C-alpha positions as CSV (number, residue, x, y, z in Angstrom):
1,M,-59.7,130.7,96.3
2,I,-56.4,129.0,95.5
3,T,-54.4,132.1,95.0
4,K,-55.4,135.7,94.5
5,D,-56.0,135.1,90.8
6,I,-56.8,131.3,90.7
7,L,-60.3,130.3,91.8
8,Y,-61.8,126.8,92.3
9,I,-64.9,126.1,90.1
10,G,-65.2,122.4,90.5
11,A,-67.7,120.3,92.3
12,D,-68.1,117.4,94.8
13,D,-70.1,114.4,93.9
14,R,-71.4,112.4,96.9
15,T,-74.0,110.5,94.9
16,L,-71.5,108.4,92.8
17,D,-71.1,104.9,94.0
18,L,-68.5,103.5,91.6
19,F,-65.8,105.6,90.0
20,E,-65.2,104.5,86.4
21,S,-68.0,102.0,87.1
22,Q,-65.6,99.8,89.1
23,Y,-64.0,101.5,92.1
24,K,-66.0,102.0,95.3
25,V,-66.0,105.6,96.5
26,P,-67.8,105.6,99.9
27,N,-66.9,109.3,100.4
28,G,-67.7,110.3,96.8
29,V,-65.2,112.1,94.5
30,S,-64.4,115.7,93.5
31,Y,-64.3,116.9,89.9
32,N,-61.8,119.8,90.0
33,A,-61.7,122.7,87.6
34,Y,-60.1,126.1,88.0
35,V,-60.1,129.6,86.5
36,I,-57.2,132.0,86.2
37,M,-58.3,135.6,86.3
38,D,-55.9,137.9,84.4
39,E,-56.0,140.2,81.4
40,K,-56.9,137.0,79.6
41,I,-59.0,134.4,81.5
42,A,-58.2,130.8,81.3
43,V,-60.5,128.0,82.4
44,M,-58.5,124.9,83.5
45,D,-60.5,121.8,82.5
46,T,-64.2,121.2,83.1
47,V,-66.2,118.6,85.1
48,D,-68.2,115.4,84.7
49,Q,-71.7,115.8,83.1
50,R,-73.2,115.0,86.5
51,K,-72.1,118.4,87.7
52,T,-72.2,120.6,84.5
53,A,-74.8,123.0,85.9
54,E,-72.9,123.6,89.1
55,F,-69.7,124.1,87.2
56,L,-71.2,126.7,84.9
57,S,-72.8,128.5,87.8
58,S,-69.5,128.7,89.7
59,L,-67.7,129.9,86.6
60,E,-70.2,132.6,86.0
61,A,-69.9,133.8,89.6
62,A,-66.1,133.9,89.3
63,L,-66.2,135.7,86.0
64,D,-68.3,138.5,87.5
65,G,-69.5,139.7,84.1
66,R,-66.4,138.9,82.1
67,K,-66.0,136.2,79.5
68,P,-63.3,133.5,79.4
69,D,-60.7,133.6,76.7
70,Y,-59.3,130.1,76.9
71,L,-60.2,126.6,78.0
72,V,-57.1,124.5,78.7
73,V,-57.9,120.8,78.2
74,N,-55.3,118.9,80.2
75,H,-57.3,115.6,80.0
76,V,-60.1,114.4,77.7
77,E,-61.5,111.7,80.0
78,P,-65.2,112.4,80.4
79,D,-65.1,113.0,84.2
80,H,-63.1,116.1,83.3
81,A,-64.1,117.0,79.7
82,A,-67.8,116.1,79.6
83,S,-68.9,119.8,80.1
84,I,-66.8,121.2,77.2
85,Q,-69.7,121.4,74.8
86,A,-71.9,123.1,77.4
87,L,-69.1,125.6,78.1
88,V,-68.5,126.4,74.5
89,S,-72.2,126.8,73.9
90,K,-72.4,129.3,76.7
91,Y,-69.2,131.1,75.7
92,P,-68.8,130.6,71.9
93,E,-65.8,132.9,71.7
94,I,-63.7,130.8,74.0
95,Q,-60.6,129.1,72.4
96,L,-59.7,125.6,73.3
97,V,-56.1,124.9,74.2
98,G,-54.6,121.4,74.0
99,N,-52.1,119.2,72.2
100,A,-52.4,117.3,69.0
101,K,-53.7,114.2,70.6
102,T,-56.3,116.3,72.5
103,F,-57.8,117.4,69.3
104,Q,-57.7,113.9,67.8
105,M,-59.7,112.6,70.7
106,L,-62.3,115.4,71.4
107,P,-64.4,114.6,68.3
108,L,-64.9,111.1,69.6
109,Y,-67.0,112.6,72.3
110,F,-68.2,115.9,70.7
111,P,-68.5,115.3,66.9
112,A,-70.1,118.7,66.5
113,L,-67.5,120.6,68.4
114,D,-65.9,123.4,66.3
115,L,-62.1,123.1,66.6
116,T,-61.2,125.6,63.8
117,R,-60.0,128.2,66.4
118,A,-58.3,125.7,68.7
119,I,-54.8,126.4,69.8
120,T,-52.5,123.4,69.6
121,V,-49.5,123.3,71.9
122,K,-46.5,121.1,72.5
123,E,-43.9,120.5,75.1
124,G,-42.6,123.8,76.5
125,D,-45.0,126.1,74.7
126,T,-46.3,129.0,76.6
127,L,-49.5,131.0,76.7
128,P,-49.4,134.5,78.1
129,L,-52.4,135.7,80.1
130,G,-51.0,139.0,81.5
131,R,-49.2,138.5,84.8
132,H,-49.5,134.8,84.4
133,E,-47.8,132.7,81.7
134,L,-48.8,129.1,81.3
135,T,-46.2,126.5,80.3
136,F,-47.3,123.1,78.9
137,I,-45.8,119.8,80.0
138,M,-46.7,116.7,78.0
139,A,-47.6,113.7,80.2
140,P,-48.6,111.0,77.7
141,M,-50.1,107.8,79.3
142,V,-50.5,109.4,82.7
143,H,-52.9,107.8,82.2
144,W,-54.3,108.6,78.7
145,P,-52.2,109.4,75.7
146,E,-53.3,113.0,75.4
147,V,-52.6,114.0,79.0
148,M,-50.7,117.2,79.7
149,M,-50.0,119.3,82.7
150,T,-49.8,123.1,82.9
151,Y,-47.5,125.2,85.0
152,D,-48.2,128.8,86.0
153,A,-44.8,130.4,86.8
154,C,-46.5,133.5,88.4
155,D,-48.1,131.7,91.3
156,K,-45.9,128.6,91.0
157,V,-48.9,126.3,90.5
158,L,-48.8,123.0,88.7
159,F,-52.2,121.9,87.3
160,S,-51.4,118.2,87.4
161,A,-54.3,116.5,85.6
162,D,-55.0,113.2,87.3
163,G,-51.6,113.2,89.0
164,F,-51.7,113.6,92.7
165,G,-55.4,113.0,92.7
166,K,-57.4,110.9,95.2
167,F,-60.8,109.5,95.8
168,G,-63.2,111.3,98.2
169,A,-65.1,114.5,98.1
170,L,-63.2,117.6,99.2
171,D,-65.1,117.7,102.5
172,A,-64.2,114.1,103.3
173,Q,-62.2,113.7,106.5
174,E,-59.8,110.9,105.5
175,D,-56.1,110.2,105.2
176,W,-54.7,111.5,101.9
177,D,-52.1,108.7,101.6
178,C,-54.6,105.9,101.8
179,E,-57.1,107.1,99.2
180,A,-54.5,108.6,97.0
181,R,-52.6,105.3,97.0
182,R,-55.7,103.3,96.1
183,Y,-56.5,105.9,93.4
184,Y,-52.9,105.8,92.0
185,F,-52.4,102.1,91.8
186,N,-55.9,101.3,90.4
187,I,-56.0,104.3,87.9
188,V,-52.4,105.2,87.0
189,G,-50.4,102.3,88.4
190,K,-49.6,100.5,85.1
191,Y,-47.8,103.6,83.8
192,G,-45.0,104.0,86.4
193,P,-42.2,104.8,83.8
194,Q,-44.4,107.5,82.3
195,V,-45.0,109.0,85.8
196,Q,-41.3,108.9,86.5
197,S,-40.7,110.9,83.3
198,V,-43.1,113.6,84.4
199,L,-41.6,113.8,87.9
200,K,-38.2,114.4,86.3
201,K,-39.7,117.4,84.4
202,A,-41.4,118.7,87.5
203,A,-38.1,118.5,89.4
204,G,-36.9,121.5,87.4
205,L,-39.9,123.7,88.4
206,D,-40.5,125.8,91.4
207,I,-43.8,124.3,92.5
208,Q,-45.6,125.8,95.5
209,V,-49.1,124.5,94.8
210,I,-50.4,121.4,93.1
211,C,-53.9,121.5,91.6
212,P,-55.1,118.0,90.7
213,L,-58.3,117.1,88.9
214,H,-59.5,115.0,91.9
215,G,-58.9,115.6,95.6
216,P,-57.6,118.5,97.6
217,V,-55.3,121.2,96.4
218,L,-51.9,120.6,97.9
219,K,-50.1,123.6,99.3
220,E,-48.1,122.3,102.3
221,N,-45.4,119.6,102.7
222,L,-45.3,119.0,98.9
223,Q,-42.1,116.9,99.4
224,H,-44.3,114.3,101.1
225,Y,-46.5,113.9,98.0
226,L,-43.6,114.0,95.6
227,E,-41.8,111.3,97.6
228,K,-44.9,109.1,97.6
229,Y,-45.2,109.4,93.8
230,S,-41.6,108.6,93.4
231,I,-42.0,105.4,95.4
232,W,-45.2,104.4,93.8
233,S,-44.2,105.1,90.2
234,S,-40.9,103.2,90.6
235,Y,-42.7,100.2,92.2
236,G,-40.7,100.6,95.4
237,V,-41.6,99.3,98.8
238,E,-43.5,101.9,100.7
239,S,-44.0,100.1,104.0
240,Q,-42.2,97.3,105.7
241,G,-44.5,94.3,106.5
242,V,-46.4,91.4,105.0
243,F,-49.6,91.4,103.1
244,I,-51.6,88.2,103.2
245,A,-54.2,87.8,100.4
246,C,-56.5,84.8,100.9
247,A,-59.1,83.0,98.8
248,S,-60.7,80.4,101.0
249,I,-63.7,78.2,100.2
250,H,-64.8,76.8,103.5
251,G,-62.6,78.8,105.9
252,N,-59.7,76.3,106.4
253,T,-57.2,78.2,104.3
254,A,-58.3,81.4,106.0
255,A,-57.8,79.8,109.5
256,A,-54.2,78.8,108.4
257,M,-53.5,82.4,107.4
258,E,-54.8,83.7,110.7
259,K,-52.2,81.4,112.3
260,L,-49.5,82.6,110.0
261,A,-50.3,86.2,110.8
262,E,-50.0,85.4,114.5
263,L,-46.6,83.8,113.9
264,L,-45.4,86.8,112.0
265,R,-46.5,89.3,114.6
266,G,-44.8,87.1,117.2
267,R,-41.6,87.4,115.3
268,G,-41.8,91.2,115.3
269,C,-43.1,91.8,111.8
270,P,-43.7,95.6,111.6
271,A,-47.1,95.2,109.9
272,V,-49.3,92.2,109.0
273,V,-52.3,93.1,106.8
274,T,-54.8,90.5,105.6
275,A,-57.5,90.5,103.0
276,D,-60.3,88.0,102.2
277,L,-60.3,88.2,98.4
278,T,-63.8,86.6,98.3
279,R,-65.3,89.5,100.1
280,C,-63.0,92.5,100.2
281,D,-62.8,95.5,97.9
282,M,-60.4,94.3,95.2
283,A,-59.0,97.8,94.7
284,E,-58.1,97.9,98.4
285,A,-56.3,94.5,98.2
286,L,-54.4,95.7,95.1
287,E,-53.3,98.8,96.9
288,D,-51.9,96.8,99.8
289,A,-50.1,94.4,97.4
290,F,-48.2,97.4,96.0
291,R,-47.6,99.0,99.4
292,Y,-45.8,96.1,101.1
293,G,-42.6,94.3,99.8
294,K,-43.7,90.8,100.9
295,V,-46.9,89.2,99.9
296,V,-48.5,85.8,100.8
297,L,-51.0,84.4,98.3
298,A,-53.1,81.7,99.9
299,A,-55.8,79.9,97.9
300,S,-57.9,76.8,97.7
301,S,-57.6,74.6,94.7
302,Y,-60.7,74.8,92.4
303,N,-61.6,72.9,89.3
304,A,-58.0,71.7,88.8
305,G,-57.0,75.3,89.0
306,V,-57.2,78.1,91.6
307,M,-60.1,79.7,93.5
308,P,-61.5,82.3,91.0
309,A,-61.1,85.2,93.5
310,M,-57.4,84.6,93.6
311,E,-57.2,84.2,89.8
312,D,-59.0,87.5,89.4
313,F,-56.7,89.2,91.8
314,L,-53.6,88.0,90.0
315,H,-55.0,89.2,86.7
316,H,-55.6,92.7,88.3
317,L,-52.0,92.8,89.5
318,K,-50.7,91.8,86.1
319,G,-52.8,94.5,84.5
320,K,-51.3,97.1,86.8
321,N,-47.7,96.1,86.0
322,Y,-47.0,94.5,89.4
323,Q,-43.3,93.8,90.0
324,K,-40.4,93.9,92.4
325,R,-42.0,91.9,95.2
326,T,-41.3,88.7,97.2
327,V,-44.3,86.4,97.0
328,A,-45.0,83.3,99.1
329,L,-47.5,80.7,98.0
330,V,-49.9,78.6,100.1
331,E,-52.3,76.2,98.5
332,N,-55.0,73.9,99.9
333,G,-56.4,70.9,98.2
334,S,-58.1,67.8,99.6
335,W,-57.1,65.4,96.9
336,A,-55.3,67.1,94.1
337,P,-53.7,70.5,95.1
338,S,-53.4,72.7,92.0
339,A,-53.6,76.3,93.3
340,A,-49.8,76.8,93.6
341,R,-49.1,75.7,90.1
342,C,-51.7,78.1,88.7
343,M,-50.5,81.0,90.9
344,K,-46.9,80.4,89.7
345,E,-48.0,80.4,86.1
346,L,-49.7,83.8,86.5
347,L,-46.8,85.3,88.5
348,S,-44.4,84.2,85.8
349,Q,-46.0,86.8,83.6
350,M,-44.9,89.6,85.9
351,K,-41.5,91.2,86.3
352,D,-39.0,90.8,89.1
353,I,-41.1,88.5,91.3
354,T,-39.1,86.4,93.8
355,L,-40.9,83.3,95.0
356,A,-40.2,82.6,98.7
357,E,-39.6,79.1,99.9
358,P,-41.1,76.9,101.0
359,V,-44.3,76.7,99.0
360,L,-46.8,75.4,101.5
361,T,-49.4,72.7,100.7
362,L,-52.3,72.2,103.0
363,R,-54.9,69.4,102.8
364,G,-58.1,70.4,104.4
365,A,-58.2,71.8,108.0
366,L,-55.0,73.1,109.7
367,K,-53.4,70.3,111.7
368,D,-50.5,70.1,114.1
369,A,-48.4,68.5,111.4
370,D,-48.8,71.7,109.3
371,L,-47.3,74.0,112.0
372,P,-43.6,73.4,111.1
373,G,-44.4,74.5,107.6
374,L,-46.1,77.6,108.8
375,E,-43.2,78.3,111.1
376,A,-40.7,77.9,108.3
377,L,-42.8,80.2,106.1
378,A,-43.0,82.9,108.8
379,D,-39.2,82.7,109.2
380,A,-38.7,83.1,105.5
381,L,-40.8,86.3,105.5
382,I,-39.0,88.0,108.4
């Protein structure tokens, strides 16, 4: 139960290994859906097809013999909309509520879905249920073009679509910030300006509860979550420190970065986080690249270019609109170092990237002669 009239009818999925077939979810994920019980009954989104039966069973129990009047479709992505056809088949009198783009996209997934009775809403439109009145807030490209959020003024609840969501099943005992950050930057991160626009709209609402489509319902310390989203969506620096991302072939570049991390800690750096791009979860590395304001990219040269793991990482950053960071470069090459040139080229395609000096070139194993360069780099990053 979320409030007296708003019930949870979603489901946890502990069997999923990769969210969107690319992001590891060791603690699973939740597909959240809700129902508002009033004179008129509104179902708020559905769930992934993997949990359709559980969703319909939970809804039936909540209805207690009644029938739903509306299905509000805040987001058409299949992990939230895949059960729409099954819901309509079970309750054929239900009316779908969405915006114009919603009903352009739904036939792509459900060509036989009857939309003749659908209710099309736009920014600021309302839907009275009785005590509750729903107000619709358009949130295009957060992170699909049809996304909207719904505000219930009665219970002061914001149904936030994918906003404020996180990886992990609801029973997972884990830090919200960590998995919400990884979720945000990998799923929504490209669309910071659009998130900023929605946050400005939300600032004018009295919100006491946030009901996202993934992760826990947020009822306490809402300012914390709003502040995190403000930082993330403006590409601000969340934590002071240095993130070192390393792509090493035989371990020599990695050993040099271990020494750099030691030097940084010795200089009082508040946090030094390292990632082996050849082995780590790329989504975790991307999260840390956005979290910290200073980043070291260290890579071996490879085929007159850069180690593929580093090249892949930089393409991921570019795709998520990476910006406003200070980046230091370390390359290694036994006969023709080329990694720094390639990294610079990829970074030049991103906005507001400041390259720290010096660019450090290593040749093979770390040697005493390399230490002054590492010392100078550590000084530049403090």
